[in-house]
C-alpha positions in Angstrom: 87.8 60.9 66.7 88.7 57.5 65.5 92.1 55.9 65.8 94.8 56.7 63.2 92.5 59.3 61.4 94.1 60.9 58.4 94.7 64.6 58.7 92.2 65.4 55.9 89.5 63.6 58.1 90.6 65.6 61.1 90.6 68.9 59.3 87.1 68.3 57.9 85.8 67.7 61.4 87.6 70.8 62.7 86.2 73.0 60.0 82.7 71.6 60.5 83.0 72.3 64.2 82.5 68.6 65.2 85.8 68.5 67.1 88.3 70.9 68.5 92.1 70.9 68.6 91.9 70.5 72.3 90.0 67.2 71.9 92.5 66.0 69.3 95.4 66.7 71.7 93.5 64.9 74.5 93.0 61.9 72.2 96.8 61.6 71.6 97.7 62.3 75.2 95.4 59.5 76.4 97.1 57.1 74.0 100.6 58.3 75.2 99.6 57.8 78.9 98.2 54.3 78.2 101.0 53.0 75.8 104.2 54.9 76.2 105.2 53.2 79.4 105.5 49.9 77.5 106.6 51.2 74.1 109.1 53.9 75.2 108.5 55.8 72.0 108.6 59.3 73.6 111.3 60.7 75.8 109.5 63.9 76.5 105.8 64.8 76.4 104.9 68.4 76.0 101.4 68.0 77.4 100.6 71.4 78.8 102.3 73.2 76.0 100.3 71.1 73.4 97.1 72.0 75.2 97.9 75.7 75.1 98.8 75.5 71.4 95.6 73.7 70.7 93.6 76.5 72.4 95.3 79.2 70.3 94.7 77.2 67.1 91.0 76.6 67.9 90.7 80.4 68.1 92.5 80.8 64.7 90.1 78.3 63.2 87.1 80.2 64.4 88.5 83.5 63.0 89.5 81.8 59.7 93.2 82.5 60.1 94.4 78.9 60.8 97.5 77.6 59.0 97.6 74.7 56.5 98.5 72.1 59.3 96.1 73.4 62.0 95.1 70.4 64.1 98.0 68.1 63.0 99.7 66.6 66.0 103.4 65.8 65.5 106.3 64.3 67.4 110.0 65.0 66.5 113.0 62.7 66.7 115.5 63.5 69.4 118.1 64.9 66.9 116.0 67.9 65.8 116.4 71.2 67.6 113.3 72.8 69.2 114.1 75.9 71.1 114.1 75.7 75.0 113.3 72.0 74.7 115.6 69.0 75.5 118.0 67.7 72.7 120.0 64.6 73.6 120.3 62.6 70.4 119.6 59.5 72.4 122.9 60.0 74.2 124.4 60.7 77.7 126.9 63.1 76.1 124.2 65.8 75.8 122.8 65.2 79.3 120.8 68.2 80.4 121.2 70.1 77.1 118.4 72.3 75.7 118.2 73.7 72.2 119.0 77.4 71.8 117.1 77.6 68.4 114.5 75.6 66.4 115.3 73.6 63.3 113.9 75.0 60.1 111.7 72.0 59.4 110.3 72.1 62.9 109.7 75.9 62.7 107.8 75.5 59.4 105.5 73.0 61.1 104.8 75.4 63.9 104.3 78.3 61.5 101.6 76.2 59.7 99.9 75.6 63.1 101.0 72.0 63.7 101.1 71.0 67.3 104.3 69.4 68.6 103.4 66.9 71.4 106.7 65.3 72.2 110.3 64.2 71.5 111.0 60.7 70.2 113.4 58.0 71.3 116.1 57.0 68.8 119.4 55.2 68.4 122.2 57.3 69.7 123.2 60.0 67.2 121.0 58.1 64.7 123.5 55.2 64.6 121.6 52.0 64.5 119.0 49.8 62.9 116.9 48.7 65.9 116.7 51.6 68.4 118.6 49.4 70.8 121.6 51.9 70.9 119.5 54.5 72.7 120.9 55.6 76.1 117.3 55.6 77.3 116.5 51.9 76.5 115.0 50.8 73.2 111.6 51.7 71.8 109.4 48.6 71.3 107.3 47.6 68.3 103.6 48.0 69.0 102.8 44.9 66.9 105.0 42.6 69.1 106.3 43.6 72.4 109.5 41.6 72.1 110.3 43.0 68.6 112.4 46.0 67.6 110.7 48.9 65.8 113.7 49.4 63.5 116.2 52.3 63.7 117.4 54.8 64.0 114.0 56.6 64.0 112.3 53.8 65.9 110.5 56.0 68.4 109.1 58.2 65.7 107.7 55.1 63.8 106.1 53.6 66.9 104.5 57.0 67.9 102.6 56.9 64.5 102.0 53.2 64.6 100.5 53.4 68.2 98.4 56.5 67.4 100.3 58.8 69.7 100.5 61.4 67.0 99.3 61.8 63.4 102.7 62.4 61.9 106.3 62.2 63.1 109.6 63.7 61.8 112.5 61.3 61.7 115.8 61.3 59.9 117.2 59.0 57.3 120.9 58.6 56.7 120.9 55.0 55.3 117.4 53.8 55.8 116.5 55.2 59.2 113.0 56.3 58.2 112.2 53.6 55.6 113.3 50.5 57.6 111.3 51.5 60.8 108.3 52.2 58.6 108.6 48.7 57.1 108.8 47.1 60.6 105.9 49.1 62.0 103.5 48.9 59.0 103.3 52.6 58.2 104.5 55.0 55.4 108.0 56.3 55.7 109.4 58.9 53.2 113.0 59.9 52.6 113.0 62.8 50.1 115.8 63.7 47.8 119.0 64.8 49.6 118.7 68.6 50.0 115.0 68.8 49.5 114.5 69.7 53.2 116.8 72.0 55.1 119.2 70.3 57.5 119.5 73.4 59.7 118.8 72.3 63.3 119.5 68.6 62.6 122.3 67.3 64.7 124.7 65.9 62.1 125.7 62.2 61.8 126.9 62.1 58.2 126.3 65.5 56.6 126.3 64.3 52.9 123.7 61.6 53.7 121.4 63.0 56.4 117.8 63.7 55.4 114.8 64.7 57.4 112.0 62.2 56.7 108.3 61.8 57.4 106.3 59.0 59.0 102.5 58.9 58.6 99.6 56.5 58.2 98.9 57.5 54.6 100.7 59.1 51.7 98.6 62.3 51.6 99.7 63.3 55.1 103.3 62.8 54.1 102.8 64.8 50.9 101.2 67.7 52.7 104.0 67.9 55.4 106.7 67.6 52.7 105.3 70.6 50.8 105.2 72.6 54.0 108.7 71.9 55.3 110.7 71.7 52.0 112.4 74.5 50.2 115.3 77.0 50.3 116.6 78.2 53.6 119.0 81.0 54.3 120.5 79.0 57.1 121.5 76.0 55.0 123.7 76.6 52.0 123.3 72.9 50.8 119.5 73.0 50.5 118.0 72.9 47.1 116.7 76.1 45.5 114.2 74.1 43.3 110.5 75.1 43.5 108.4 73.0 45.9 105.4 71.5 44.2 102.0 71.2 45.9 102.5 67.5 46.4 99.2 66.9 48.2 97.2 68.2 45.3 98.7 65.9 42.7 98.3 62.4 44.1 96.5 60.9 41.1 98.6 58.3 39.2 98.0 59.1 35.6 99.3 56.1 33.6 100.8 52.7 33.5 104.5 52.7 34.5 107.7 51.0 33.6 109.0 49.4 36.8 112.3 47.6 37.5 113.2 45.4 40.4 116.8 44.4 41.3 117.9 40.8 40.7 120.4 41.2 43.4 117.7 41.8 46.0 115.6 38.8 45.1 118.6 36.4 44.9 120.2 37.7 48.1 120.8 35.1 50.9 119.8 37.7 53.5 116.3 37.9 52.1 113.6 36.3 54.3 111.4 33.7 52.5 108.1 35.4 53.6 109.4 38.8 52.5 110.5 37.3 49.2 107.0 35.7 48.7 105.2 39.0 49.5 107.4 40.9 47.0 106.7 38.3 44.3 103.0 38.7 44.8 103.4 42.5 44.6 105.2 42.1 41.2 102.4 39.8 40.0 99.8 42.4 41.0 101.6 45.2 39.3 101.7 43.2 36.0 98.0 42.3 36.4 97.3 46.0 36.7 99.0 46.6 33.3 102.4 47.9 34.4 105.5 46.8 32.7 107.7 45.1 35.3 111.2 43.9 34.5 114.0 42.3 36.4 117.2 44.4 36.1 120.7 43.9 37.3 122.7 46.3 39.6 126.1 44.7 40.0 127.5 47.5 42.2 124.9 46.6 44.9 127.5 44.4 46.6 129.6 47.5 47.3 126.9 49.9 48.5 126.9 48.8 52.2 130.6 49.0 52.6 130.8 52.3 50.7 128.0 53.7 52.9 129.7 52.6 56.2 133.2 53.9 55.2 131.8 57.3 54.3 129.3 57.8 57.1 131.8 56.7 59.8 134.3 59.2 58.4 131.8 62.0 58.5 130.7 61.0 62.0 134.3 61.1 63.2 134.4 64.7 62.1 130.9 65.8 63.1 131.0 64.3 66.6 134.3 65.9 67.6 132.3 68.9 68.8 131.0 66.9 71.8 134.0 67.3 74.1 132.6 68.0 77.5 133.8 71.6 77.5 130.9 73.8 76.4 127.8 71.7 77.0 126.5 68.3 78.0 128.2 65.6 80.0 131.6 66.4 81.6 133.5 63.8 83.7 134.0 64.5 87.4 137.2 62.5 87.5 139.7 64.3 85.3 143.0 65.8 86.6 144.0 67.6 83.4 142.4 68.9 80.1 143.4 65.9 78.0 142.0 63.5 80.5 138.8 65.5 80.7 138.3 65.1 76.9 139.0 61.4 77.0 136.9 60.5 80.0 133.9 62.8 79.1 133.7 61.2 75.6 134.3 57.7 76.9 131.6 58.1 79.5 129.1 60.0 77.4 129.2 58.0 74.1 127.7 54.5 73.8 129.6 51.5 72.4 128.2 51.8 68.8 129.0 55.5 68.5 132.5 55.0 69.8 133.0 52.1 67.3 131.9 54.3 64.4 134.0 57.3 65.5 137.1 55.0 65.7 136.4 53.4 62.3 135.9 56.9 60.8 139.1 58.2 62.3 140.9 55.2 61.0 139.7 55.6 57.4 140.6 59.3 57.5 144.1 58.7 58.8 147.1 59.2 56.5 147.7 55.4 56.3 144.2 54.6 55.1 142.8 57.8 53.5 143.5 56.8 49.9 142.9 53.0 50.3 139.5 53.4 52.0 138.0 57.0 52.0 139.0 58.1 48.5 138.1 54.7 47.0 134.7 54.8 48.7 134.1 58.3 47.3 134.8 57.0 43.8 132.6 54.0 44.4 129.8 56.3 45.6 130.0 58.2 42.3 129.8 55.0 40.3 126.8 53.7 42.3 125.1 57.1 41.9 125.7 57.1 38.1 124.5 53.5 37.6 121.4 54.0 39.7 120.6 57.2 37.9 121.0 55.5 34.5 118.5 52.8 35.6 116.1 55.5 36.7 116.3 57.1 33.3 115.1 53.8 31.8 112.4 53.1 34.4 109.9 55.2 36.2 110.5 53.5 39.4 112.7 50.8 41.0 111.1 48.6 43.6 112.5 46.2 46.2 111.7 45.0 49.7 112.4 47.7 52.2 114.2 45.3 54.5 115.4 41.8 54.1 113.4 40.6 57.2 110.5 41.7 59.3 111.0 43.1 62.7 113.4 40.9 64.7 113.4 40.2 68.4 115.0 42.6 70.9 118.6 41.5 71.6 118.8 39.0 68.8 121.4 40.9 66.7 123.2 43.0 69.2 126.1 40.6 69.5 126.8 40.5 65.8 127.4 43.9 64.1 127.4 42.5 60.6 123.9 41.0 61.1 122.7 44.4 62.3 124.3 46.3 59.5 122.6 43.9 57.0 119.2 45.4 58.1 120.2 48.4 55.9 121.1 46.2 52.9 118.2 47.4 50.7 117.9 51.0 51.8 121.5 52.3 51.5 121.3 52.5 47.6 119.0 55.5 47.7 121.0 57.1 50.4 124.4 56.7 48.6 122.8 58.1 45.4 120.8 60.9 47.1 117.5 59.9 45.4 114.1 59.9 47.0 112.6 56.6 48.3 109.5 55.6 50.3 108.4 52.5 52.2 104.7 51.5 52.2 103.1 48.5 53.7 103.1 45.4 51.5 101.6 42.7 53.8 102.4 40.8 56.9 104.3 37.6 57.8 102.7 34.6 59.6 103.5 36.1 63.0 101.7 39.4 62.0 104.8 41.5 61.5 104.7 44.1 58.8 106.5 43.8 55.4 107.4 47.0 53.5 107.7 47.8 49.8 110.4 50.3 48.9 110.0 52.5 45.8 112.8 54.7 44.4 112.5 57.5 41.8 114.7 60.1 40.1 115.9 63.0 42.2 113.3 65.6 43.0 110.5 63.4 41.5 108.7 63.1 44.9 105.4 64.2 43.3 105.5 61.2 40.9 106.8 58.9 43.7 104.0 59.9 46.1 101.3 59.6 43.5 102.4 56.1 42.6 102.6 55.1 46.3 99.1 56.4 46.9 97.8 54.5 44.0 99.4 51.2 45.3 97.9 51.7 48.7 94.4 52.4 47.2 94.5 49.2 45.1 
């Protein structure tokens, strides 16, 4: 089995009897043993369990009863529930906690005979853009061992990048799948909000959170998306729309009308090498016969602040359940109930999480509710409407996924605003709830990956995936 094989290649070898699921698992476990000590992408490795699953699936393949994902080895971000397995959300507050049930998306993988091999490192409660907020030390980019992998789903991205699995599930609240995919040179898909059930996803910001998919190619992401999407009795917010067979419709059928945002190209935060790579991509698209136009999105300057006001408000509410009473970390130094709450949360949460809870509590307070929270909700609607109007005029909107390539560990931890700017180009799709994908677009002079982000109308993942596949094949 060659490194970073696509699932279609793996499945062909399985069906032909040239390889077994046991051998596939051994391949990934070997890579985990050799690389994870330096990269810190996985917090738990389910080696014996994966081998047992592989043996059972090998028997299913022989009997002709194997599922659609038989032989696909997957890792899952440490915010997704997997029954009787650890769930810590990259935090000390959930020290020792194990899930009592399995997330819908994870269960659908298992039902299709995918093999879950481990749990990925991530920023605490998915709050971060570099994976440096993890209570278990940061994951490290495999392309440069002093570079961040991006966040918050950095461990998931590195696991795919370093061939520790074929596919990984992450989550994307404001860019936490797309930005790590850009930094690690892989494919990262954020579907339309509500396309995938959030049941079993530990909530950060409930009206933004999406389960997303990392892979080495578009077809693998398409196949996983069609398996894990769709209605779910446990999630009243999930879409009831029919789920297309995404993996069977990856042929781009025409020339497209594509827009790119003037505000991204003229932005001071945009790295010169990223800008040059994006300009080359525009030239290539025009040479291929696509109509590519510069368009303006004046509300872009408000998207980052709108995003952070609303997500911190939702985090303040969602994280109130972690109180040291029922599960997870409880302080040993409290003399009364109030002190127990305060000390358990102060000891269990990291600095960034505490900061966002306090910000969210402030914007929800009586003094600031109208001035910040309500105003941000109105701004969100305006941003959504304007972006949707542009997507009515254009098949796709493209932009760099991130304003820079992967930066050095520790280089932005002292300046919150610099760190938040890493999300500058990804929050638009999150605020509007539309699907977006990051695909590799080149590398800078130091060999670090540059990502191209593509946005489409809500629930047009089929069209988005087909176009992305076309770009990677040309």
